[in-house]
C-alpha positions as CSV (number, residue, x, y, z in Angstrom):
1,M,-9.1,-7.6,-23.4
2,V,-9.1,-4.0,-22.5
3,K,-13.2,-3.9,-23.0
4,K,-13.5,-7.0,-20.8
5,L,-11.4,-5.4,-18.1
6,L,-13.4,-2.3,-18.1
7,L,-16.6,-4.2,-18.0
8,I,-15.4,-6.1,-14.8
9,L,-14.3,-3.0,-13.2
10,A,-17.7,-1.3,-13.9
11,L,-19.7,-4.4,-12.5
12,F,-17.6,-4.7,-9.1
13,T,-17.3,-1.0,-8.5
14,S,-21.1,-0.5,-8.9
15,F,-21.5,-3.0,-5.9
16,N,-18.8,-1.6,-3.7
17,F,-17.6,1.7,-4.9
18,W,-18.3,3.8,-1.7
19,A,-16.0,1.7,0.6
20,Q,-14.2,3.7,3.4
21,L,-11.3,3.7,5.4
22,G,-10.2,1.8,8.8
23,G,-12.8,0.5,11.2
24,R,-15.5,0.4,8.3
25,A,-14.2,-2.6,6.2
26,T,-12.7,-6.0,6.9
27,Y,-9.2,-7.4,5.6
28,Q,-7.5,-3.9,6.3
29,F,-4.1,-5.6,6.0
30,L,-4.6,-5.6,2.1
31,N,-3.6,-2.0,2.2
32,L,-0.6,-2.3,4.3
33,V,2.8,-1.2,2.7
34,S,4.2,-3.9,0.6
35,S,7.9,-3.3,0.3
36,P,10.7,-1.2,1.9
37,K,10.9,1.0,-1.1
38,Q,7.1,1.8,-1.0
39,A,7.3,2.6,2.8
40,A,10.4,4.8,2.4
41,L,8.5,6.7,-0.3
42,G,5.5,7.7,1.8
43,G,3.6,4.5,1.9
44,K,2.0,4.4,-1.5
45,L,3.9,3.7,-4.9
46,L,2.0,3.2,-8.1
47,T,4.4,4.1,-10.7
48,D,7.5,1.8,-10.0
49,Y,8.0,0.2,-13.5
50,S,11.3,-1.7,-12.6
51,Y,12.9,-5.1,-11.7
52,D,11.0,-5.3,-8.2
53,P,8.1,-7.8,-8.3
54,T,6.7,-6.5,-5.2
55,S,5.4,-3.4,-7.1
56,G,3.1,-5.8,-8.8
57,L,1.4,-6.4,-5.5
58,F,0.2,-2.9,-5.5
59,N,-0.4,-1.9,-8.9
60,P,-0.5,-4.9,-11.3
61,A,0.1,-2.8,-14.5
62,T,3.7,-2.4,-13.4
63,I,4.4,-6.2,-14.0
64,N,6.9,-6.1,-16.8
65,P,9.7,-8.2,-18.4
66,E,12.4,-6.6,-16.2
67,M,10.8,-8.6,-13.1
68,H,11.7,-12.0,-15.0
69,N,12.8,-14.6,-12.4
70,Q,13.2,-12.1,-9.6
71,L,12.2,-13.0,-6.1
72,S,11.6,-10.5,-3.3
73,L,11.2,-11.2,0.4
74,N,10.2,-8.4,2.7
75,Y,9.6,-8.2,6.6
76,V,8.7,-5.6,9.1
77,N,8.2,-5.6,12.8
78,Y,5.1,-3.5,12.7
79,L,3.8,-2.1,16.0
80,A,3.8,-3.9,19.4
81,D,3.9,-7.7,18.5
82,V,2.4,-7.3,15.1
83,N,4.6,-8.9,12.3
84,Y,3.9,-8.7,8.7
85,G,5.6,-9.4,5.4
86,T,5.3,-9.8,1.6
87,V,6.9,-12.3,-1.1
88,G,6.6,-11.5,-4.8
89,Y,7.8,-13.4,-7.9
90,A,7.6,-13.0,-11.7
91,Y,8.2,-15.1,-14.6
92,E,8.1,-14.5,-18.4
93,Y,7.1,-17.6,-20.1
94,D,7.9,-16.3,-23.5
95,R,7.5,-12.8,-25.2
96,R,4.2,-13.6,-26.7
97,S,2.6,-14.7,-23.3
98,G,4.3,-12.0,-21.3
99,V,5.2,-11.9,-17.6
100,F,3.0,-13.9,-15.0
101,H,3.1,-12.6,-11.2
102,A,2.7,-14.3,-7.7
103,G,2.7,-12.8,-4.4
104,V,1.9,-13.4,-0.7
105,T,0.9,-10.9,1.8
106,Y,0.6,-12.1,5.5
107,V,0.2,-10.5,8.9
108,N,0.5,-12.0,12.5
109,Y,-1.2,-10.0,15.1
110,G,0.6,-11.9,17.8
111,T,-0.8,-13.6,21.1
112,F,-3.5,-11.9,23.2
113,E,-4.7,-12.6,26.7
114,G,-8.2,-13.9,26.7
115,Y,-10.9,-12.9,29.2
116,D,-14.6,-13.4,29.6
117,E,-17.3,-10.7,30.1
118,R,-16.7,-10.9,34.0
119,G,-12.9,-10.2,33.5
120,N,-11.8,-13.7,34.4
121,A,-8.8,-14.9,32.5
122,T,-9.4,-17.6,29.7
123,A,-7.1,-19.2,27.1
124,D,-4.8,-17.0,25.2
125,F,-5.5,-16.6,21.6
126,S,-3.9,-15.2,18.4
127,G,-4.9,-13.7,14.9
128,G,-3.6,-13.8,11.4
129,E,-4.5,-13.0,7.9
130,V,-2.8,-14.0,4.7
131,A,-3.7,-13.1,0.9
132,F,-2.3,-15.1,-2.2
133,S,-2.4,-13.2,-5.5
134,T,-1.7,-13.9,-9.2
135,G,-1.2,-11.2,-11.7
136,Y,-0.8,-10.3,-15.3
137,A,-0.3,-7.3,-17.3
138,F,0.0,-6.3,-21.2
139,N,0.7,-3.4,-23.4
140,I,-2.2,-1.9,-25.2
141,P,-0.8,-2.1,-28.9
142,R,1.0,0.8,-30.4
143,T,0.6,3.0,-27.2
144,D,2.8,3.5,-24.1
145,F,-0.1,2.3,-21.9
146,F,-0.2,-1.0,-19.7
147,V,-3.0,-2.3,-18.1
148,G,-3.0,-5.2,-15.4
149,A,-5.1,-7.0,-12.8
150,N,-4.5,-9.0,-9.6
151,V,-6.8,-11.9,-8.4
152,K,-6.5,-12.4,-4.6
153,L,-7.8,-15.2,-2.6
154,I,-7.9,-13.9,1.2
155,S,-8.1,-15.8,4.4
156,S,-8.5,-14.6,7.9
157,K,-8.6,-16.0,11.4
158,L,-9.3,-14.0,14.4
159,E,-9.5,-16.0,17.8
160,Q,-12.1,-18.6,16.8
161,Y,-13.5,-16.7,13.9
162,T,-12.4,-17.3,10.4
163,S,-13.4,-15.8,7.2
164,L,-12.4,-16.4,3.4
165,G,-12.9,-13.8,0.7
166,G,-11.8,-12.7,-2.8
167,A,-10.5,-9.6,-4.5
168,L,-9.5,-7.9,-7.8
169,D,-7.0,-5.0,-8.4
170,L,-6.9,-3.3,-11.8
171,G,-4.3,-0.9,-12.6
172,F,-2.8,1.1,-15.5
173,I,0.5,2.9,-16.0
174,Y,1.6,5.3,-18.8
175,V,5.5,4.9,-19.4
176,N,7.0,7.6,-21.5
177,D,10.8,6.8,-21.8
178,E,11.8,9.8,-23.7
179,L,10.4,12.1,-20.9
180,E,11.4,9.6,-18.1
181,L,7.7,10.0,-17.0
182,N,5.3,7.3,-15.4
183,I,1.5,8.2,-14.7
184,A,-0.4,5.4,-12.8
185,G,-3.6,4.6,-11.5
186,V,-5.1,1.6,-9.6
187,V,-8.4,0.4,-8.1
188,R,-7.8,-2.0,-5.2
189,N,-9.6,-4.7,-3.3
190,I,-12.8,-5.0,-5.4
191,G,-14.5,-7.9,-4.0
192,T,-16.4,-9.7,-1.3
193,Q,-16.2,-12.2,1.6
194,F,-17.0,-15.6,0.5
195,T,-17.6,-16.7,4.1
196,A,-18.2,-14.2,7.0
197,Y,-16.8,-14.3,10.5
198,D,-20.2,-14.7,12.0
199,V,-23.4,-13.8,10.2
200,T,-22.8,-10.2,8.9
201,Y,-20.9,-9.9,5.6
202,E,-18.5,-6.9,5.6
203,R,-17.0,-4.6,2.8
204,L,-13.6,-5.0,1.6
205,P,-11.2,-1.9,1.9
206,L,-11.7,-0.6,-1.6
207,E,-9.0,2.0,-2.4
208,I,-8.2,4.2,-5.5
209,D,-5.0,5.9,-5.9
210,L,-3.4,7.9,-8.7
211,G,0.3,8.6,-8.9
212,I,2.9,10.6,-11.3
213,S,6.7,10.3,-11.1
214,Q,9.5,11.6,-13.4
215,K,13.3,11.6,-13.5
216,L,14.9,14.8,-13.7
217,E,17.1,15.2,-16.8
218,H,20.2,16.6,-15.3
219,V,19.8,15.6,-11.7
220,P,20.0,11.8,-10.5
221,L,16.6,12.2,-8.7
222,R,13.1,10.8,-9.4
223,W,10.2,12.6,-7.7
224,H,7.0,11.1,-6.8
225,F,3.4,12.5,-6.2
226,T,0.7,10.4,-5.2
227,L,-3.1,11.1,-4.7
228,E,-4.4,8.4,-2.3
229,N,-8.1,7.1,-1.2
230,L,-9.8,9.0,-3.8
231,Q,-12.9,6.8,-3.2
232,N,-13.4,9.1,-0.1
233,W,-13.1,12.9,0.0
234,N,-13.7,13.2,3.7
235,L,-10.6,12.1,5.3
236,A,-10.0,15.0,7.6
237,F,-11.7,15.2,11.0
238,A,-11.8,17.8,14.0
239,N,-9.6,16.3,16.6
240,P,-11.0,17.1,20.0
241,A,-7.6,17.3,21.5
242,R,-6.7,20.2,19.3
243,A,-9.8,22.4,20.3
244,T,-9.0,25.8,21.9
245,S,-10.3,27.7,24.6
246,D,-10.4,31.6,25.3
247,L,-10.4,33.4,28.6
248,N,-14.1,33.0,28.9
249,G,-14.0,29.3,28.7
250,T,-15.5,29.3,25.1
251,T,-14.2,26.2,23.2
252,T,-13.5,26.5,19.4
253,P,-13.1,22.9,17.8
254,E,-10.4,22.6,15.3
255,N,-11.3,24.1,11.9
256,V,-11.2,21.5,8.8
257,N,-11.4,23.4,5.5
258,F,-11.3,22.3,1.9
259,F,-7.4,22.8,1.9
260,D,-6.9,20.6,4.7
261,E,-9.1,17.7,3.0
262,A,-7.1,18.0,-0.3
263,L,-3.8,17.8,1.5
264,R,-4.7,14.6,3.2
265,H,-4.8,12.7,-0.1
266,M,-1.2,13.8,-1.0
267,I,2.1,12.0,-0.6
268,F,5.2,13.6,-1.7
269,A,8.6,11.5,-2.2
270,A,11.9,11.5,-4.1
271,E,14.5,9.0,-4.8
272,L,18.3,9.9,-5.2
273,F,20.4,7.7,-7.6
274,P,17.2,5.8,-8.8
275,D,18.9,3.7,-11.5
276,K,22.3,2.9,-9.5
277,G,23.6,0.2,-7.2
278,F,22.7,2.5,-4.0
279,N,20.0,4.8,-3.8
280,I,18.4,7.0,-0.9
281,R,14.6,7.5,-0.7
282,L,12.7,10.0,1.3
283,G,8.8,10.6,1.7
284,Y,6.2,12.4,3.4
285,S,2.6,11.4,4.0
286,V,0.4,14.5,4.8
287,R,-2.6,12.4,6.1
288,R,-0.4,10.4,8.5
289,A,1.4,13.5,9.7
290,E,-1.9,15.3,10.6
291,E,-3.6,12.3,12.0
292,L,-0.8,11.5,14.3
293,R,0.6,14.9,15.0
294,I,1.0,15.8,18.7
295,V,0.1,19.6,19.6
296,D,3.1,21.6,20.7
297,Q,5.5,18.6,20.2
298,R,7.7,17.9,17.1
299,S,7.2,14.1,16.4
300,F,8.2,14.1,12.8
301,A,5.1,11.9,12.1
302,G,4.6,11.3,8.5
303,L,8.2,11.3,7.4
304,S,9.8,8.1,6.1
305,A,13.3,7.2,4.6
306,G,15.1,4.3,3.3
307,F,18.1,3.1,1.2
308,S,19.0,0.2,-1.1
309,V,22.2,-1.3,-2.0
310,K,22.9,-3.9,-4.6
311,F,25.5,-6.7,-4.0
312,N,26.0,-8.6,-7.3
313,K,22.6,-10.6,-7.5
314,L,21.3,-9.4,-4.3
315,R,19.7,-6.0,-3.4
316,L,19.1,-4.9,0.3
317,S,16.6,-2.6,1.3
318,Y,15.6,-0.8,4.3
319,S,13.3,2.0,5.3
320,Y,12.3,3.8,8.7
321,A,8.8,5.2,9.0
322,R,7.9,7.5,11.8
323,Y,4.5,7.5,13.4
324,N,4.9,9.6,16.6
325,S,7.3,9.7,19.3
326,A,6.2,6.5,20.7
327,A,5.9,4.5,17.4
328,S,8.0,3.8,14.4
329,S,8.7,0.8,12.3
330,G,11.7,-0.5,10.1
331,F,11.1,-2.5,7.2
332,F,13.5,-5.1,5.5
333,G,13.6,-6.3,2.1
334,L,15.8,-8.8,0.0
335,N,15.5,-8.9,-3.8
336,V,17.0,-12.0,-5.5
337,D,18.1,-12.1,-9.1
338,L,17.6,-15.9,-9.9
339,N,18.5,-15.5,-13.6
């Protein structure tokens, strides 16, 4: 089974390994945050080997028996009239067969006013996208390594244009119970469009991430460190708004060096009381902070925070993510224990 997964990975990545970030691939909603916990911890969470079935949407290797008969419902009023959410569910058929996972990710872009090329008003239109996924994970015998895969069917409608596609996520996680240490990696959105919006077939937003987290021995805290978008080193760019001018009028563009590039791949996060009925989460995305930073103004871009509280068989989660002084989002989640 492991050899088959590695072969599939090699075949798919040979076609599409160099996919880029926003604006250069379609179905960008596939890399949106999938849960309040993930949002609070900086936007990317690969090492959550717990009861939450939503974590299986991002890294299928985290699908595990603790998720059995757990249902997760998440919703966020994103920006402007954009709304999106996720649903996750896992079921353990038996110990031999393991745990099966299913999930849905959807986004509604709201209503747009239509105009023709002359500026004359036409009919209003809307847009929306949805992905249905099924996943499975298993333990490599006599090791602490788990590997998993998600298969996704993707449907998109933007005004009168529609597209259908498919994608595969492959992930692994190393779980050391003695050290309370988790190390994980995932390759997301390996796939293609089955039908294009018009004539041109576009790439999918391939993403490669690595993460590590550990619970401290004498402090009720789990720290998280994530390296995101490893498929593309050049994430930084010189922002023209940050260029400087001297008294002679000579303009010097923003300097982007090796250290700047490296930092933009990093996410730092921490979770207080991670195993309790109430916990607090805090995250910082360096790339989001730098891309949305306003010169000479403290906007707290890149920061995110949240909490969760458990009521018997229900767990309520909330997170708040800051983008800049004019944009932020709140993420609500409900986890239901159906056992």
